[in-house]
C-alpha positions as CSV (number, residue, x, y, z in Angstrom):
1,M,35.4,-12.5,-10.6
2,F,33.8,-11.1,-7.3
3,S,33.4,-7.8,-6.9
4,H,35.9,-5.7,-5.3
5,D,33.3,-2.7,-4.0
6,P,32.4,-3.8,0.1
7,W,28.9,-2.7,-0.3
8,V,28.0,-4.7,-3.1
9,W,29.5,-7.8,-0.8
10,I,27.3,-6.7,2.2
11,A,24.3,-6.3,-0.2
12,A,24.6,-10.2,-1.7
13,I,26.0,-11.6,1.7
14,M,22.4,-10.0,3.2
15,T,20.7,-10.8,0.3
16,L,21.7,-14.7,0.8
17,A,20.7,-14.6,4.1
18,I,17.2,-13.4,3.2
19,F,16.8,-16.2,0.7
20,S,18.1,-19.0,3.4
21,F,14.8,-18.9,5.0
22,L,13.9,-21.3,1.5
23,Y,15.6,-23.6,3.4
24,K,14.4,-23.2,7.0
25,E,14.4,-19.9,9.8
26,N,17.7,-19.9,11.1
27,W,20.2,-17.5,13.0
28,F,21.4,-16.2,10.0
29,Y,18.2,-15.1,8.6
30,R,16.9,-13.4,11.5
31,I,20.3,-11.8,11.8
32,A,18.8,-10.1,8.3
33,E,15.9,-9.6,9.5
34,H,15.9,-7.8,12.3
35,L,18.5,-5.4,10.4
36,F,16.4,-4.6,8.0
37,V,14.1,-4.1,10.2
38,G,16.0,-1.7,12.3
39,M,17.0,0.5,9.7
40,S,14.1,0.3,8.1
41,A,12.3,2.0,11.6
42,G,15.6,4.3,11.6
43,Y,15.1,5.6,8.4
44,A,11.4,6.0,8.3
45,M,12.0,8.3,11.9
46,A,14.9,10.4,10.2
47,R,12.3,11.3,7.2
48,A,9.5,12.1,9.6
49,W,11.6,14.3,11.1
50,N,13.7,16.0,8.3
51,N,10.8,16.2,6.0
52,A,7.9,16.6,8.3
53,L,8.6,17.5,11.9
54,V,11.7,20.3,10.9
55,P,10.1,22.0,7.9
56,N,6.2,21.5,9.1
57,L,6.1,22.4,12.6
58,F,9.4,23.7,14.3
59,N,10.6,26.0,11.6
60,P,7.5,27.9,11.3
61,L,7.0,27.4,15.0
62,F,10.6,29.4,15.5
63,A,10.0,31.9,12.4
64,D,6.7,33.2,13.3
65,F,5.4,31.6,17.1
66,G,2.5,34.4,17.1
67,R,1.4,33.6,13.6
68,N,1.7,29.9,14.0
69,W,1.3,28.6,17.5
70,P,-2.2,26.5,16.9
71,L,0.5,24.2,15.3
72,L,1.1,23.4,18.5
73,I,-2.6,21.0,18.3
74,P,-1.3,18.8,15.9
75,A,1.7,18.4,18.2
76,L,0.1,18.2,21.2
77,I,-2.0,15.1,20.0
78,G,0.6,13.4,18.1
79,L,2.9,13.5,21.5
80,L,-0.2,11.6,23.1
81,Y,1.2,8.3,21.6
82,I,4.1,8.2,23.8
83,F,1.4,7.7,26.8
84,R,1.5,3.8,25.1
85,F,4.5,3.3,26.9
86,V,2.7,4.4,30.8
87,P,-0.1,2.0,30.9
88,K,-2.6,3.8,33.4
89,F,-2.8,6.5,30.3
90,S,-2.6,3.9,27.4
91,H,-5.9,4.9,26.8
92,L,-4.8,8.3,25.8
93,I,-3.5,6.9,22.3
94,L,-6.7,6.0,21.4
95,I,-7.3,10.2,20.3
96,P,-4.5,10.4,17.7
97,I,-5.4,7.2,16.4
98,A,-8.8,8.3,15.9
99,V,-7.9,11.8,14.3
100,G,-5.6,10.2,12.2
101,L,-8.0,7.7,10.9
102,G,-11.3,10.6,10.7
103,L,-8.8,12.9,8.6
104,G,-7.2,10.2,6.9
105,S,-11.3,8.6,5.7
106,G,-12.4,12.5,5.3
107,L,-9.4,13.5,3.0
108,S,-9.0,10.1,1.3
109,I,-12.8,10.2,0.1
110,A,-13.4,12.7,-2.4
111,P,-10.4,11.7,-4.5
112,T,-11.2,8.0,-4.2
113,I,-14.6,9.0,-5.7
114,Q,-12.8,10.9,-8.1
115,T,-10.7,8.3,-9.2
116,D,-11.9,4.5,-8.2
117,I,-15.5,5.6,-9.2
118,I,-16.2,9.0,-11.5
119,K,-13.0,8.3,-13.7
120,Q,-13.7,4.8,-13.9
121,M,-17.3,5.5,-15.1
122,Q,-15.9,8.0,-17.9
123,S,-13.4,5.2,-19.4
124,A,-16.3,2.8,-19.5
125,I,-18.8,5.4,-21.2
126,A,-16.3,6.2,-23.4
127,D,-14.8,2.8,-24.3
128,A,-18.4,1.8,-25.1
129,S,-19.0,4.3,-27.0
130,N,-16.1,4.3,-29.5
131,V,-17.4,3.9,-32.6
132,S,-14.0,3.1,-34.3
133,A,-13.8,-0.1,-32.5
134,G,-16.1,-1.8,-32.9
135,G,-18.8,-3.6,-31.1
136,W,-16.4,-4.5,-28.5
137,G,-16.0,-1.2,-26.5
138,L,-19.7,-1.5,-26.0
139,A,-19.3,-5.4,-25.3
140,W,-16.9,-4.5,-22.6
141,G,-18.8,-1.3,-21.4
142,I,-21.8,-3.7,-20.7
143,L,-20.0,-6.4,-19.2
144,S,-18.0,-4.0,-16.7
145,F,-21.4,-2.4,-15.9
146,I,-23.2,-6.0,-15.3
147,G,-20.4,-6.6,-12.6
148,V,-20.6,-3.2,-10.9
149,L,-24.5,-4.1,-9.9
150,T,-23.8,-7.9,-10.0
151,T,-20.5,-7.2,-7.2
152,L,-22.9,-4.4,-5.7
153,S,-26.0,-6.8,-5.1
154,Y,-23.6,-9.4,-3.5
155,F,-22.6,-6.6,-0.9
156,F,-26.4,-5.7,-0.3
157,F,-27.2,-7.5,3.1
158,S,-30.7,-5.9,4.0
159,R,-32.7,-8.5,1.9
160,E,-31.7,-12.3,2.2
161,H,-30.6,-13.3,-1.4
162,K,-33.5,-15.1,-2.7
163,G,-34.8,-14.9,-6.3
164,A,-33.4,-12.5,-8.8
165,L,-30.9,-11.3,-5.9
166,K,-29.6,-14.2,-5.1
167,V,-29.2,-14.9,-9.3
168,S,-27.5,-11.3,-9.5
169,A,-25.3,-12.0,-6.0
170,S,-24.1,-15.2,-7.5
171,I,-22.6,-13.6,-10.3
172,G,-21.0,-10.9,-8.6
173,I,-19.4,-13.9,-6.6
174,W,-17.8,-14.9,-9.7
175,F,-16.5,-11.2,-10.9
176,L,-15.2,-10.8,-7.3
177,M,-13.3,-14.3,-8.0
178,V,-11.6,-13.2,-11.2
179,G,-10.6,-9.6,-9.7
180,F,-9.0,-11.0,-6.7
181,G,-7.3,-13.6,-9.1
182,A,-6.3,-10.9,-11.4
183,S,-5.0,-8.7,-8.0
184,F,-3.1,-11.9,-7.0
185,G,-1.8,-12.3,-10.4
186,N,-0.3,-9.2,-10.5
187,T,1.1,-9.1,-6.9
188,V,2.6,-12.6,-7.8
189,M,4.4,-11.0,-11.0
190,G,5.2,-7.8,-8.8
191,R,7.0,-10.4,-6.4
192,V,8.8,-12.5,-8.9
193,S,10.0,-9.5,-10.3
194,L,11.7,-8.4,-7.0
195,L,13.2,-12.1,-7.1
196,I,14.8,-11.9,-10.6
197,G,16.3,-8.8,-10.2
198,R,18.2,-10.1,-6.7
199,V,19.2,-13.0,-8.6
200,Q,20.6,-10.5,-11.6
201,F,22.3,-8.3,-9.0
202,L,24.2,-11.6,-7.5
203,L,25.3,-12.9,-11.3
204,T,26.1,-9.1,-12.2
205,D,27.0,-6.7,-10.0
206,W,28.3,-9.4,-7.4
207,I,30.1,-12.8,-9.1
208,H,30.2,-11.0,-13.0
209,V,28.8,-14.1,-14.3
210,I,26.5,-12.0,-16.6
211,R,27.9,-9.1,-18.3
């Protein structure tokens, strides 16, 4: 009845070790947790070396150092992370952190505006102007427009929330709660799907109860 594959046994034992936390924290769970964290860190380092450093830094430098020597600049900035282990110079890690945050923010602003704002506005306008959908497209478009304005008004702190601004901010809170609730529900559904997947693995691949 049980599987004869040793890797399936290892995966099943690790799965049960993680599930044992539902009873209480124990050494069986901690072993699986440490194995997972250690293997994830090792895998991430191997991917970073093979998929980032070697093709984007070392290969270009060794192939044509005269043209690609500017790659040494980001490499040296990245090496400043090592000073995290030197207390006297640990403040130097703020340099690569600042560079990474600045570049990440700058590179993500345009795509974020394009995908999360412009595309959403285009979709809302298209739905509102869709005659074949009857009045529902226009209704949902107006509702989305009201939700955006009232939610933005809730985060407007330059003036005290009084009068019309207070009413608008209060409506915005309701839209925020609906959005957070939907996001939380989606997260729960994702976690339940993972749980179902692991239970199916145990019942099909490990003990072959379900075929």
